[in-house]
C-alpha positions in Angstrom: 52.1 217.8 -90.7 52.8 214.4 -88.8 52.3 214.1 -85.1 55.4 215.0 -83.0 56.7 212.0 -81.0 56.2 212.0 -77.2 59.5 212.6 -75.7 60.2 213.5 -72.1 63.4 214.2 -70.1 63.5 216.2 -66.9 66.8 217.8 -68.0 65.5 219.1 -71.4 65.6 222.9 -71.2 62.3 223.1 -73.4 60.5 220.8 -71.0 61.8 222.7 -68.2 60.4 225.9 -69.5 56.8 224.7 -69.7 56.6 220.8 -68.8 52.8 220.8 -68.4 51.7 220.3 -72.0 54.1 217.3 -72.0 52.7 215.9 -68.8 49.1 216.2 -70.2 50.3 214.0 -73.2 51.9 211.5 -70.9 48.8 211.3 -68.8 46.8 210.6 -72.0 49.0 208.7 -74.0 51.8 207.1 -71.8 50.8 207.0 -68.2 54.0 204.6 -67.8 56.6 206.4 -69.9 60.0 204.9 -70.5 63.0 207.2 -71.0 65.8 204.5 -72.1 68.6 206.9 -72.3 68.4 208.0 -68.7 66.9 204.5 -67.7 63.7 205.4 -65.8 60.0 204.9 -66.1 57.7 207.8 -65.2 54.2 207.8 -63.7 52.4 211.1 -64.4 48.7 210.4 -63.5 47.5 211.5 -60.1 46.2 208.1 -58.8 49.3 206.1 -59.8 51.7 208.7 -58.2 49.6 209.1 -55.0 49.6 205.3 -54.7 53.2 204.8 -55.4 54.1 207.6 -52.7 52.4 205.6 -49.9 53.6 202.2 -51.0 57.1 202.4 -49.5 57.4 198.7 -49.4 57.1 198.4 -53.2 58.7 201.7 -54.0 61.8 201.8 -52.0 63.6 205.1 -51.3 67.0 203.3 -50.4 68.6 204.7 -53.7 67.4 208.4 -53.0 64.8 210.6 -54.5 66.7 212.2 -57.3 67.9 210.9 -60.8 71.1 212.9 -61.0 74.4 210.8 -61.6 76.6 210.6 -58.6 73.7 210.6 -56.3 71.5 207.9 -57.1 72.5 204.6 -55.7 72.8 202.4 -52.7 75.1 205.1 -51.0 72.6 207.9 -51.6 72.0 208.2 -47.9 75.6 209.6 -47.3 74.4 212.7 -49.2 70.7 212.7 -48.7 70.2 211.5 -45.1 67.1 209.7 -44.1 65.1 210.6 -47.2 67.4 207.9 -48.9 66.4 205.1 -46.4 63.6 202.7 -45.8 62.4 201.3 -42.4 63.7 200.5 -39.9 66.5 203.1 -40.5 64.0 205.7 -41.8 61.6 205.1 -38.8 64.4 205.5 -36.3 65.9 208.6 -37.9 62.7 210.2 -38.6 61.3 209.9 -35.1 64.4 211.7 -33.7 64.4 214.4 -36.3 60.6 215.0 -36.0 61.2 216.3 -32.4 62.9 219.4 -34.0 59.7 220.1 -36.0 57.0 220.0 -33.4 54.2 222.6 -33.8 55.4 224.4 -30.6 58.9 224.8 -32.1 57.8 225.8 -35.6 55.2 228.3 -34.2 58.0 229.8 -31.9 59.8 230.8 -35.1 57.0 233.1 -36.5 58.2 236.4 -35.0 61.7 235.8 -36.2 60.5 234.8 -39.6 58.2 237.9 -39.8 61.2 240.2 -38.7 63.3 238.8 -41.5 60.7 238.9 -44.2 59.8 242.4 -43.4 63.5 243.6 -43.7 63.9 241.9 -47.1 60.6 243.5 -48.3 61.7 246.7 -47.0 65.1 246.5 -48.7 63.3 245.7 -52.1 61.1 248.8 -51.6 64.1 251.1 -50.9 65.7 249.9 -54.3 62.5 249.9 -56.2 63.6 247.4 -58.7 65.2 244.3 -57.3 65.5 240.6 -57.9 62.7 238.9 -56.0 64.4 235.4 -56.3 67.9 236.5 -55.2 67.2 239.2 -52.8 64.1 237.8 -51.0 62.9 234.3 -51.7 66.3 232.6 -51.8 67.6 234.5 -48.7 64.6 234.0 -46.4 64.5 230.4 -46.1 68.1 229.9 -45.8 68.3 232.5 -42.9 65.3 230.5 -41.3 67.0 227.1 -41.6 70.3 228.6 -40.2 68.4 230.0 -37.2 66.8 226.6 -36.6 70.3 225.0 -36.8 72.0 227.5 -34.7 74.2 229.0 -37.4 75.3 232.4 -36.2 74.4 235.4 -38.3 78.0 236.3 -39.0 78.4 232.8 -40.8 75.1 232.7 -42.8 76.4 234.6 -45.9 79.1 232.3 -46.4 76.9 229.2 -45.7 74.5 230.5 -48.4 77.2 231.0 -51.0 78.6 227.4 -50.2 75.1 226.0 -50.6 74.6 227.6 -54.0 77.9 226.3 -55.1 76.7 222.7 -54.4 74.0 223.3 -57.3 76.4 224.5 -59.8 76.7 221.3 -61.9 75.3 220.3 -65.2 72.1 218.2 -64.4 72.5 214.5 -64.9 76.2 214.6 -64.4 78.4 214.2 -61.4 78.9 217.2 -59.2 81.6 219.6 -60.2 85.0 220.0 -58.4 83.8 223.4 -56.8 80.5 221.5 -55.7 82.4 218.7 -53.9 84.7 221.2 -52.3 81.7 223.2 -51.0 80.0 219.9 -49.9 83.0 218.8 -47.8 83.4 222.4 -46.6 79.9 222.6 -45.3 80.2 219.2 -43.9 83.1 220.1 -41.8 81.3 223.3 -40.7 78.3 221.6 -39.6 80.4 218.8 -37.8 81.9 221.6 -35.8 78.5 222.9 -34.7 77.5 219.3 -33.7 80.6 219.0 -31.6 79.8 222.3 -29.8 76.2 221.1 -29.1 77.3 217.8 -27.8 79.4 219.8 -25.2 76.7 222.6 -24.6 73.3 222.1 -25.9 71.1 225.0 -26.8 67.5 225.5 -27.8 68.0 224.6 -31.5 67.5 221.7 -33.9 71.1 220.4 -33.7 70.9 220.1 -29.9 67.6 218.2 -30.5 69.4 215.8 -32.8 72.4 215.0 -30.6 70.3 214.5 -27.3 70.3 211.1 -26.0 72.7 210.0 -28.7 69.9 209.3 -31.0 71.8 210.0 -34.0 75.5 209.6 -35.0 77.5 212.6 -36.3 77.6 210.6 -39.8 73.8 210.7 -39.7 73.2 214.3 -38.6 75.7 216.1 -41.1 74.0 214.8 -44.3 70.6 215.8 -42.7 71.9 219.2 -42.1 73.2 219.4 -45.7 69.8 218.1 -46.9 67.9 220.7 -44.8 70.0 223.6 -46.1 69.6 222.5 -49.7 66.2 220.7 -50.3 64.7 222.2 -47.2 65.1 225.9 -48.3 64.5 225.5 -52.1 60.9 224.3 -51.7 60.0 227.6 -49.9 62.1 229.6 -52.4 60.5 228.4 -55.4 56.9 228.4 -53.8 57.3 232.1 -53.0 58.7 232.7 -56.7 55.8 230.9 -58.1 53.2 232.7 -56.1 54.8 236.1 -56.9 55.1 235.4 -60.8 51.7 233.6 -61.3 49.8 236.1 -59.4 51.2 238.8 -61.5 50.5 236.9 -64.7 46.7 236.5 -63.5 45.5 240.1 -62.4 42.2 238.7 -60.9 43.9 236.3 -58.8 46.3 238.8 -57.7 43.5 241.0 -56.6 42.2 238.0 -54.4 45.7 237.4 -53.0 46.3 241.2 -52.0 42.7 241.3 -50.7 43.7 238.6 -48.1 43.4 235.2 -49.7 47.0 234.2 -48.6 46.4 230.7 -47.8 44.7 229.8 -51.1 47.2 231.8 -53.0 50.1 229.5 -51.4 48.1 226.4 -51.9 47.2 227.0 -55.6 50.9 228.1 -56.2 52.0 224.6 -54.7 49.6 222.9 -56.9 50.0 225.0 -60.2 53.8 225.1 -60.4 55.0 222.4 -57.9 58.7 223.2 -56.7 59.5 219.4 -56.3 58.3 218.2 -59.7 59.5 214.5 -59.3 60.9 211.9 -57.0 62.5 208.7 -57.7 62.0 205.4 -56.2 63.2 201.8 -57.0 60.9 198.9 -57.3 61.5 196.1 -54.8 59.4 193.4 -56.8 58.3 192.6 -60.1 55.4 195.0 -61.0 52.8 195.4 -63.8 51.7 199.0 -64.6 49.3 199.9 -67.4 50.1 196.6 -69.0 54.0 196.9 -68.8 56.0 194.5 -67.1 58.6 196.2 -64.9 61.2 194.0 -63.0 62.4 194.5 -59.5 65.1 197.2 -59.5 63.5 199.4 -62.0 64.0 203.2 -61.4 60.7 204.8 -61.2 60.2 208.6 -61.5 57.0 209.9 -59.7 55.7 213.2 -61.3 53.9 215.2 -58.5 54.1 218.2 -61.0 51.9 216.2 -63.3 49.7 214.7 -60.6 48.9 218.1 -59.4 47.6 219.2 -63.0 45.6 216.0 -63.2 42.1 216.9 -64.7 40.5 213.9 -63.2 41.3 215.4 -59.7 41.5 219.1 -60.4 39.0 220.5 -63.0 40.5 222.8 -65.5 44.0 222.3 -64.2 45.8 224.8 -66.4 43.8 227.7 -64.8 45.6 229.5 -61.8 42.6 229.7 -59.6 42.7 230.8 -56.0 39.1 229.7 -55.5 39.6 225.9 -56.2 39.9 222.9 -53.8 43.6 222.1 -53.3 43.0 219.6 -50.6 44.3 216.8 -52.6 47.6 218.3 -53.9 50.7 216.3 -53.1 53.3 218.6 -53.3 55.0 217.8 -50.1 54.7 213.9 -50.9 52.7 211.5 -49.0 53.2 208.5 -46.7 56.3 207.8 -44.8 58.3 210.3 -46.6 55.7 213.3 -46.4 58.0 216.3 -46.0 58.8 216.9 -42.2 59.3 220.5 -43.0 56.0 221.2 -44.6 54.5 223.1 -41.8 57.6 225.2 -41.6 57.6 225.9 -45.4 54.0 226.9 -45.2 54.5 229.3 -42.5 57.6 230.9 -44.1 55.5 231.3 -47.3 52.4 232.8 -45.6 54.4 235.2 -43.5 56.5 236.4 -46.5 53.3 236.8 -48.6 51.6 238.7 -45.7 54.3 241.1 -45.4 54.5 241.6 -49.2 51.0 242.3 -49.4 51.0 244.8 -46.4 54.0 246.7 -47.6 53.9 246.5 -51.5 51.2 247.9 -54.0 49.6 245.1 -56.2 50.4 246.7 -59.3 54.0 245.4 -59.3 55.8 244.5 -62.5 58.2 241.7 -63.5 60.7 241.9 -66.2 60.3 238.6 -68.0 63.4 239.0 -70.0 65.6 238.7 -66.9 63.9 235.5 -65.6 66.3 232.5 -65.2 65.1 229.1 -64.4 66.7 226.2 -62.5 68.0 223.2 -64.5 67.4 220.6 -61.8 65.7 217.4 -62.9 63.5 217.4 -60.0 63.1 221.0 -59.1 61.2 223.7 -61.0 61.6 227.4 -60.0 63.4 230.6 -60.8 66.9 231.7 -59.9 66.3 235.2 -61.0 62.9 237.2 -61.1 63.4 241.0 -61.7 60.7 242.9 -60.1 59.7 246.5 -59.8 57.6 247.7 -56.8 56.2 250.7 -55.1 54.9 251.2 -51.5 51.2 250.1 -50.7 
């Protein structure tokens, strides 16, 4: 039989089911890969991706980090806030937003996060069989973000549902009418919170953002939408990956339930990276692997592939909690390194601690009920049926 032609699209269902064999071929055969239909060039090797992430002058973020139609473009910042900007706007906005993610502020959230996590784990235990993705990993990060932003508990279920509605569109196309309606509805809701905090500040993130008029309402609302969406998805899919891959690898599961929580979390971030890719726009003519790329070229930086690069991570397709994960780039690098990385790690750590404390390690997953995301830049599970018993 003839060799199958290398073809990669982040929206191909077959690729999304298991992209890693395709990434391996790209690293070997086409380290700079062109998809003419979607008009992007992809980098898949660790050294190339890592270098591009820190070179914000050549690899601009001003068109946004996603390929999806209706989002990529010069107006991306109206939906994606400061992650779709370059200096000096990015520097100004990030410096203000960073005040809401200080070590002190994040550390102070741990008791609240632990209480929420314990409650969701206990609910799962009471049911015996539950959907880990829907009933735990999707709820916990959104509740934490809501607490951080001062969204009252009475509004959180509705906010969660509206946020989910934002993602119900066919990947690669424009958002649906329902998605746009949810977008405007949430935008209006967050604008009302901003107005309240300008009148009466509290000890929450929104109050930090409005202090000293550092940001306008038009800058804060997109950031809140970004935080509720992308800011929660990373933790959700990290937890799903950890739970699933530990189940698939019993020896590693034993190590995880034996107390190797941090290695469990970090190896899951490497092995099945939630944010698989991020887009950039070339600002100048560039030559990569012998290919001439003009200024304006849309680049796709595959962190999911870089984290499986055998030149950096030996035996990369093995799920191994004992490996060195210090070079993983799951949260990006450079100017756009994820501001919420420490919060995401804390949420995941606390949740995994509560899971291993309350649930026996012989849990089961019904693989026939697993449903995956269809996002071009996000890989994860929307449904993960699990049967558990008390530890």
